[in-house]
N, C-alpha and C positions, 0 to 999 in steps of 0.2 A: 504493500500500500504506500510506503514511503516513496518508492520510486515513481509511482503514479502521481503522487502529490508534487514531486519535483518536476514532472513533465507538465503538470498544470501550471505550476509557477513559471516554468520556462516559456510556455505558450503565452502567458500574461505579459512577461517581461519583454518578449520578442518585439512586439509593435512599439512599446515604449523605447526600447533601445534604438530601433530604426528611426523613430521620430527624433530622438536626441542626436543621433548621428547627422541627420539632415539639418537639424537646427544648428549644430556646431559648424557645419560647412557653410551654411547660409550666413551665419554671424561672423565667421572667421575668415572667409575668402575675401582678400583685398579688392577683388573686382566687384564684390557685392555692395551696393549703396548702403545696405543695412549695417555692414561692418564699420561704417563711420559713425554710427550712433554712439553716444556716451555709454560706457560700460559694456559695449558689445564684446570686447575681448574677454572680459571676465565671464560673461554669459556663455560665450563659445567654449571656454575652458571648462565651465561647469557642465555643459551639455556633453562634451566629449568624455568627461569623467563618468557621467551617468551611463553613456553608451558602453564604455569599456567595462563597467561594473555589471551591466545587465546582459551583454551580448553572449552568444554561444562562441566557444573557442573550438574550432575544428582542428583536426590533426594537421600540424604544419608540414610543409615539404622540407626535405633536406636542402634543396636549393643549391647544391654544389655542382656547378657547371664547368669550373676550371680550377686548376691548381698549378703549382710550380714543381717540376720534377727534373732533377739533373740540370738545373740552371735554365730551364725553358718553360714557358707557360704551355700547358697541355689541356686538352678538352676532357671533360668527365661526363660519362653517360651512365645513368643509374638503371640497372637491370635487375629483374627477378631471376635468380639462378635456380631456386627451388621453392615450390609453394606447398605449404601444409595448411590444414584448416585453421590453426591458431598462430601461424607465423609464416612470414616470407623471408627466405634467405636472399638478401640483396647484395649485388656486387656493384662497385663503383669502377667501371671500366675506364681505363686511361687510353687516350688516343693522341697521336702526334704524326705530323707529316715528315718529320725528320727520322730517317732510318736508324741513325745512331741512337737517338733518344728511344726509339721503339725497342731496340735491342737492350738498352740499359734498363728500361721498364720491365722487360721480360725477365731480367735477371734479379729483380728486386724480390725480397721475401714476401710471402703470402700471409696475410693476417685475417683472422676471424675475430671480430668484436662481438662479444655476447652481451647484448643490452639487457638491462633489468626489465622484468615484468612486474613492476611495482607502482603503477599509477601513471607515470608519464610515458610518452611515446619514445621510441628509439631516437627520434630527432633531438632529444636532449643531449645526445652524444655527437651532435653535428661538429663541434669544435674538435672532438677526438678524431673523427673521421677525416676532417679537413687536414689536420696535421699529419696523420699517418699516410695520406695520399702523396705526400712529398717523396716518400722513400719506400712505399709498400704497395702491393696489390691488396685491396681492401674488400672484405665482405662484412656484413652486419646482420644480426637477427632483428627483424622488424616485426614485433609482436602485434597481433590483430586484436582490436577491441572486442572483448567477448560478447558484447551486445550485438555485434554484427555477424557472429558465427551461429548459424542455425542450430537449434537444439538437436537436430538429427545427426550432427557431427559427433555427438557424444560428449562425455565429460573430459576434462583436462586436469590431470593430477601432476604433482611434483615428479612422479616417476615418468610421466609423459614428457615433461620438460627435459629430463635427463636423456630420454630416448631421442628427442629432437636434436639435442646437441651432438649425440653420437652420429646420427644420420648426416648432419651437416658436416661434421669432421670427415666422415667417410666420403661424402660427395666431393668435397674440395680435395681431399687427399692428405692424410695425416703426415706422411713422410716429408712434405714440403710446407707444413702449416705451423703457424704460431697463433696461439689463442690468447686473447685479452678479455678478461671478464671484469665488469664494473659493478660493484656493490652486490646486490642480492644473488646474481648468477655465479658468484665465486663458488658457492656451495654445490649446485648441480653440475657445474663444469668440473669441479674436482671429482665428483662422483662419476661423471661420464668417463673421464680419462682413467680413473682408477679401475672401473669395470673393464674397459678396453684392455688395460694392462694385465689384469687378472686373467683375461681370456687369451692372452698372447697376441693380441692385435697390435698393429702399428699405432703408436701414440704421437701426438704433436711434438715438434721440435722443442717448443717452450710453452709455458703457461705464465701469463702475467696477471696477477690478481690484485685488484685495486679496491680498497675500502669495503671489504665484504665480511659477513658474519660467520667466518669459519668456526669460531668458538665464541659465541655471544656471552659466555661466562666471564670473559676477560673485560674488565672496565665497562660494565654494562651502562648503556645510555638510557635516556627516557623512552626511546623506542623499544629497547630490550625490556625495560621494566614494565611497560604496558602489557607486553606479551606474557610476562611471568606472573603478574599480579591478578590476572583474570583467567578463569577456566575457559577451556575451549568452547564450552556451551554458551558462554557469554558472547563470544565472537559470532557463533552461529545465530544467536537470537537477536543480536544488535546491529551487525554490519552486513549480513547476507540478505539480499533481496532478489526478487524475481524481475526479469526484464519485461517491460510492458509490451502490449501488442504492436506498437508502432515501429518496432525494430525487427530485423531478421532473426535475432536471437530470442524472440518471444518465448517465455517459459523457462529460459535458462537461469539458473541461480548464479549470482555474481556478487562481488564486492564492488559496488558502484563507484565510478570515478568521482562523482560529485561528493561522496562521503570521504573519499581519500583526499580530495582537494580541501575539504573543510578541515581535515586533520593536519594537512600541511600548513594551512593558515594559522591554526590554533597553536602550532609550535612557536611561532613568532608573530603574534598579532600586531604588536606595536611597530615592528619593522615594516610590515606591509601597509599599515595605516600611514606611517610617515612617508613611505614611498609614493603612495597615491596623492598625499598632500603636496609633496615635492613636484609631482607630475603636474598637478593643477597650477602650482606657482610657476613652473617652467613655461607652461602654455601662456599664462598671463604676461610673463616677461618677454615672450617670444624666443625663448631658448629652445630652438627646434631640435638641436642635436641631442640634448639630454632627454627631451620628451620622446624622441624616436628610440633612444636606448631603453626607456621605460616600456614603450610599446613592444619592442622586440623581445624583451625579457618576459613580459607577462603573456604575450602571445604563445610562448612556449610553456611557461609555468602553469598557465590556466587550462592548457589543453591536456585532458586526462582521459584515461580509458578504463573500462570495466575489466576486472580480473575474474577469471573463472573461480567460483566458490571453492571447488575441490582443491585447486592449486593453492589458493590463499590459506585455507584451513590446514592443508598438509604442511605448508611452510611454517605457520604458527606453531603447530604441534611438534613437528620433527626437528626443526631448526632452532626455534626460540624457547620451547618449553622442555623438550626431552633431550636436546643436545645430542642427537643420535650420531652425528658425524664425528665429533671429537671423542665421544665415548666408544667409538668402534662398534656401534650396534645398529647401523643403518643398513637395511635390506631394500634393494630396488628391484622390483619384479622378481623377488625370490633369490637375488644374488647379493651377497654381503659386499659392501663398499669397503675396500681396503687400500687406502692411499699409499701404504708401504709397498704395494705391488708396482708402483711407478718407478722405473729405473732410468729410463733414457730421456725423459722430458725435463728440460731445465725449468727452474721455478724462480720467478721474481715476484715479491710481494711489496705493495706500496700502501702506505697509510698517511693520512693527514694528521698533523700534530693536533689540530683543533676540531677534528671530526666529531660531530655530535650525533651521528647516526650509527656508525660502526666505530666503537672506541678503540684506542690504541691497544694493540696486542691481539685483537680479534682476527685480523687477516694474517698476521705473523704466525699465528698458531698452525698454519698450513705446513710450516717447516718441520715441526715435531711430528706431524702426521705422515709427511712424505719422507720418512727416514731412509727409504730405499734410494733416494736421489743423492748422489755424492755431494758433499759440502761445496766442492768446486763448481757445482752447477746450480747452486742456490744463492740468491741474494735478497736482501731486505732493505727497503728505503723508508725513512720517515721524512715527510716534506714539512719543513718548519713553516709555521704561519698559515698553513693550508687547512681549510675546512673540508667537508665532504665533497662539495662540488669542485673545489679548487684543484683536486688531484686529477681531474679529467676534463676540465673546461676553464677557459680564461687564461690570464697572463702566466700564472704559476705553471699551469699545465704546459703551455707553449714553450716557456723559457727554461723551466727547471725539470719538469717531469718527463715531457716528451723526449728530450735528448737522451735521458737515461734509459727509457723504454727502447728507443731506436737502437742505442748502442748494445743493449742486452740482446735484442733480437739478432742483430748482426753478428754478435759474438758466437751465437749458437746456431746460426743458419747453416744448413747443409753439413753439419758436423757429425750427424748420426748416419752411419752407413748400414 
């Protein structure tokens, strides 16, 4: 019922948002006579703020059409390499007219970025992708909004997530692949590679794990505490809802994106309120650059997706409540997850000093679990002054983290025979 109420609210706010958008343009466009009225600029700013608070935020595009590689600007074409009901494996194909650049591009390492299925779309990692394209052939997991997946496609559990990652690794080819997981997927990626190693399959050349809850018992954050202070029945009764009839996934149980977004805002309400007030002030002053930065950030931040209920509840129970991975008690589809079975895959873990989502030590715990990997093939980094998002996006990512990731990948590329 809550989902349906949200849809009614959305239907009500839609026309108001469009009216506010039109009014903002009419009052703010210099070519409009009305824009010369006294106070028109303030009214335009107020209307735009109303529009942005009430509008729907659709999934943004990656919008990466070019990059620099080997000293030359090249074209980027986004393609779907493999399609599954709940995920698209996307490749950012690089093109150049220069035969020498083409050959250099072909020789670059292959990277699979495993994006989190935790509320935001994979486009949140746009900056990660853009940087990696300079020196790598890049794939990414682009998870589908669960409300858009017909109920006939069946459920999607944490075990299914692990199976998807294994299928993507095999599709690309483990022998030439480096895997980067950001936040939540560090756990299923470690499980996927562990199971492949236990079966004697080829495993990726390296794994880079960034800010993920490998062992949430280490320095628990407010996110961890919420998961441990409430029983699983509380999550089932309070955050799981049914997709209403106006979506293809009608009847599917999900953790709705709008509830997740409310949780994101509740973590730092003062910061968001201040940000919106600053946006209004920027519009009044005519500071268009800062206003555009605000729009760009919230276009991404406010675009959320529904998560399959089974996957979400599995993650709460197995990762955050029972700690099955660090305890060595996790079975996936009847197979025990044993990270010690990994021998040939190099491991890099990265944590932000100020991460308030995955506390210090939670990702580093992967080293103790992956004791089969020689110490010469394992490295750990703590990024000073970086929060959760700073380790994969923004200035610190581009200037501090990315060079270390690039060098680690290069160090272990094609070294496994």
